C-alpha positions in Angstrom: 3.3 -40.8 -16.4 2.4 -40.9 -12.7 1.6 -37.5 -11.3 2.8 -36.2 -8.0 0.3 -35.5 -5.2 0.2 -31.9 -4.0 -0.2 -31.2 -0.3 -0.4 -27.9 1.6 1.8 -27.3 4.6 -0.3 -26.8 7.7 1.0 -25.0 10.8 0.4 -26.0 14.4 -2.9 -24.0 14.3 -4.2 -25.8 11.3 -3.6 -22.8 9.0 -2.4 -23.3 5.4 -0.3 -20.2 4.6 0.1 -21.1 0.9 -3.6 -21.5 0.5 -4.1 -18.1 2.2 -1.5 -16.5 -0.1 -3.1 -18.0 -3.2 -6.6 -16.7 -2.1 -5.1 -13.1 -2.3 -3.7 -13.4 -5.8 -5.3 -11.7 -8.8 -7.0 -13.6 -11.6 -4.0 -13.7 -13.9 -1.7 -14.7 -11.1 -3.9 -17.5 -9.7 -4.7 -18.8 -13.2 -1.0 -19.0 -14.0 -0.1 -20.6 -10.6 -2.9 -23.2 -10.9 -1.8 -24.1 -14.4 1.8 -24.3 -13.4 1.1 -26.6 -10.5 -1.3 -28.8 -12.5 0.5 -29.0 -15.8 4.1 -28.6 -14.8 4.9 -29.3 -11.2 2.5 -32.2 -10.5 3.3 -33.9 -13.8 7.1 -33.5 -13.8 8.0 -33.2 -10.1 11.8 -33.5 -9.5 12.5 -33.8 -13.2 12.2 -30.0 -13.2 15.4 -29.7 -11.2 17.5 -29.4 -14.4 15.2 -26.7 -15.9 14.5 -23.0 -15.2 11.3 -24.0 -13.4 13.0 -25.3 -10.3 16.0 -24.3 -8.2 17.4 -26.3 -5.2 17.9 -24.2 -2.1 19.4 -26.8 0.2 18.1 -29.1 2.9 15.4 -30.4 0.6 13.8 -27.0 -0.2 13.2 -26.0 -3.8 12.0 -22.8 -5.4 9.3 -23.4 -8.1 9.4 -20.4 -10.5 6.3 -19.3 -12.4 7.1 -16.8 -15.1 4.4 -17.5 -17.7 0.7 -16.8 -17.7 -1.9 -19.5 -17.8 -2.4 -19.5 -21.6 1.3 -19.7 -22.3 1.7 -22.6 -19.8 -1.3 -24.5 -21.3 -0.1 -24.0 -24.8 3.4 -25.2 -24.0 2.5 -28.1 -21.7 -0.8 -29.5 -22.8 -2.4 -30.8 -26.0 -5.3 -28.3 -25.7 -4.3 -26.4 -28.9 -4.4 -23.2 -26.9 -2.3 -20.4 -28.4 -0.2 -18.2 -26.1 -1.3 -14.6 -26.0 0.4 -12.1 -28.3 1.5 -10.1 -25.3 1.8 -12.5 -22.3 1.5 -11.2 -18.8 4.8 -10.7 -16.9 4.8 -12.8 -13.8 7.4 -13.6 -11.1 5.6 -15.9 -8.7 7.7 -18.1 -6.3 6.4 -21.2 -4.6 8.7 -23.0 -2.2 8.2 -26.8 -2.1 9.6 -30.0 -0.7 9.5 -33.4 -2.4 8.9 -36.4 -0.1 7.3 -39.8 0.3 5.7 -41.6 -2.6 5.7 -38.7 -5.1 4.3 -36.0 -2.8 5.0 -32.3 -3.1 4.6 -30.2 0.0 3.7 -26.5 -0.8 5.4 -24.6 2.0 5.5 -20.9 1.1 4.8 -18.5 -1.7 5.2 -14.9 -2.7 5.0 -12.5 -5.6 8.6 -11.6 -6.5 7.3 -9.1 -9.1 6.1 -6.8 -6.3 9.5 -6.7 -4.6 12.5 -8.4 -6.2 15.1 -7.2 -3.8 17.7 -9.7 -2.5 16.7 -8.9 1.1 13.0 -9.8 0.4 14.1 -13.0 -1.4 16.3 -14.1 1.5 13.5 -13.3 4.0 11.1 -15.5 2.0 13.6 -18.4 1.7 14.2 -18.2 5.5 10.4 -18.4 6.1 10.2 -21.5 3.8 13.1 -23.2 5.6 11.4 -22.5 8.9 8.2 -24.1 7.8 10.1 -27.1 6.4 11.8 -27.6 9.8 8.5 -27.3 11.6 6.9 -29.8 9.2 9.7 -32.3 9.7 9.5 -31.9 13.5 5.7 -32.6 13.4 6.3 -35.6 11.2 8.9 -36.9 13.6 6.4 -36.5 16.5 3.7 -38.4 14.5 6.1 -41.2 13.8 7.2 -41.4 17.4 3.6 -41.7 18.5 3.0 -44.6 16.1 5.7 -46.6 17.7 
């Protein structure tokens, strides 16, 4: 199975907002997110579209949903023999992604829905992800134009 390559969206100032968001996560959250990216997203990519892990949001934007802690993810998706904890941590992390090129996943935006699961907050986060995707596409178009 060929894995997908993970890339971080970079804004015009060279900042990587998803990386910055990840740096602020707690140990349980970052462990779960890292395991989910490594063991689920990178290995299954777009095949996740028909599962609870991934939701299409239109215009090539997808919401990757992390609901399990690291131990649970590794026990379900690896041959490590790890056992899920008796009382798994409750997580609601959201990572907005775009699939492109030769099996590349662009990480655009993320947030902890567990801190605020209001529809208003969700819509605001989706709009930010769409904005970043549009900015990335515009930058890619400029690069392609320069190459001509």
